[in-house]
C-alpha positions in Angstrom: 32.8 0.9 -2.3 30.6 0.4 -5.3 27.1 -0.7 -5.2 26.0 -2.8 -8.1 22.4 -2.7 -9.2 21.2 -6.4 -9.1 17.9 -5.8 -10.8 16.7 -3.5 -13.5 13.9 -1.0 -12.9 10.4 -2.2 -13.6 8.8 1.1 -14.6 9.1 3.3 -17.7 11.8 2.5 -20.2 13.7 0.1 -17.9 10.7 -2.2 -17.8 10.5 -2.5 -21.5 14.3 -3.1 -21.7 14.4 -5.7 -19.0 11.5 -7.7 -20.4 12.4 -7.3 -24.0 8.8 -6.0 -24.7 7.5 -2.5 -25.4 4.1 -1.1 -24.9 3.2 -2.1 -28.4 4.1 -5.8 -27.8 1.5 -6.9 -25.2 1.7 -10.1 -23.2 -0.7 -12.9 -24.3 -3.9 -12.6 -22.3 -2.9 -9.3 -20.9 -5.6 -6.7 -20.0 -5.3 -3.1 -21.3 -4.5 -0.6 -18.5 -4.4 3.2 -18.4 -2.0 5.0 -20.6 -1.9 2.4 -23.3 0.1 0.0 -21.1 -0.9 -3.7 -20.7 -1.1 -5.7 -17.5 -0.4 -9.4 -17.2 -3.3 -11.6 -16.1 -1.7 -11.9 -12.7 -1.3 -8.1 -12.4 -5.0 -7.7 -13.3 -6.0 -10.2 -10.7 -3.9 -8.5 -8.0 -5.5 -5.1 -8.9 -9.0 -6.6 -8.7 -8.4 -8.2 -5.4 -6.9 -5.0 -4.0 -10.0 -3.0 -5.2 -12.3 -5.5 -3.7 -10.5 -5.5 -0.3 -10.5 -1.7 -0.2 -14.3 -1.6 -0.7 -14.9 -4.3 1.9 -12.9 -2.4 4.5 -15.0 0.8 4.0 -17.6 -0.6 6.4 -15.0 -0.8 9.2 -14.5 3.0 9.3 -16.9 5.2 11.2 -16.6 8.3 8.9 -18.6 10.5 11.3 -16.0 9.7 14.0 -13.2 10.4 11.6 -14.7 13.8 10.7 -15.3 14.6 14.4 -11.6 13.9 15.2 -10.4 15.9 12.2 -12.5 18.9 13.3 -11.2 18.6 16.8 -7.6 18.6 15.5 -8.3 21.6 13.3 -9.8 23.6 16.2 -7.1 22.6 18.6 -9.5 20.8 20.9 -7.8 17.4 20.7 -5.5 16.9 23.6 -2.6 14.4 23.3 -1.1 12.7 26.3 2.4 11.6 25.2 2.8 9.2 28.2 -0.4 7.4 27.2 0.8 7.1 23.6 4.2 5.8 24.8 2.5 3.3 27.2 0.3 2.0 24.3 3.3 1.6 22.0 5.2 -0.3 24.7 2.3 -2.5 25.4 1.9 -3.3 21.7 5.6 -4.0 21.5 5.4 -6.4 24.4 2.5 -8.3 22.8 4.3 -8.6 19.5 7.5 -9.9 21.1 5.6 -12.4 23.2 3.7 -13.7 20.2 7.0 -14.2 18.3 8.4 -16.2 21.2 5.9 -19.0 20.8 
């Protein structure tokens, strides 16, 4: 059985071949990116939104707690209860399947 590639790769040489452009023929309105490549306006917008979301989420993480847990793991003090983990996963699965049934 043969598998035919339905799309061309979008990175490196394949991207230039599939779009008919090279790194030296930028898209109108494109912003320069690292390595002499250009990004389309939409690509630039997506990158900016992602950066903004990543910074907004930083306030949700208690870095002191993360560091404490990392230290406990490194020292072997963190005890895992496989049955609690399994119960939590099953409960989440039940919730997800109930939400999809609505």
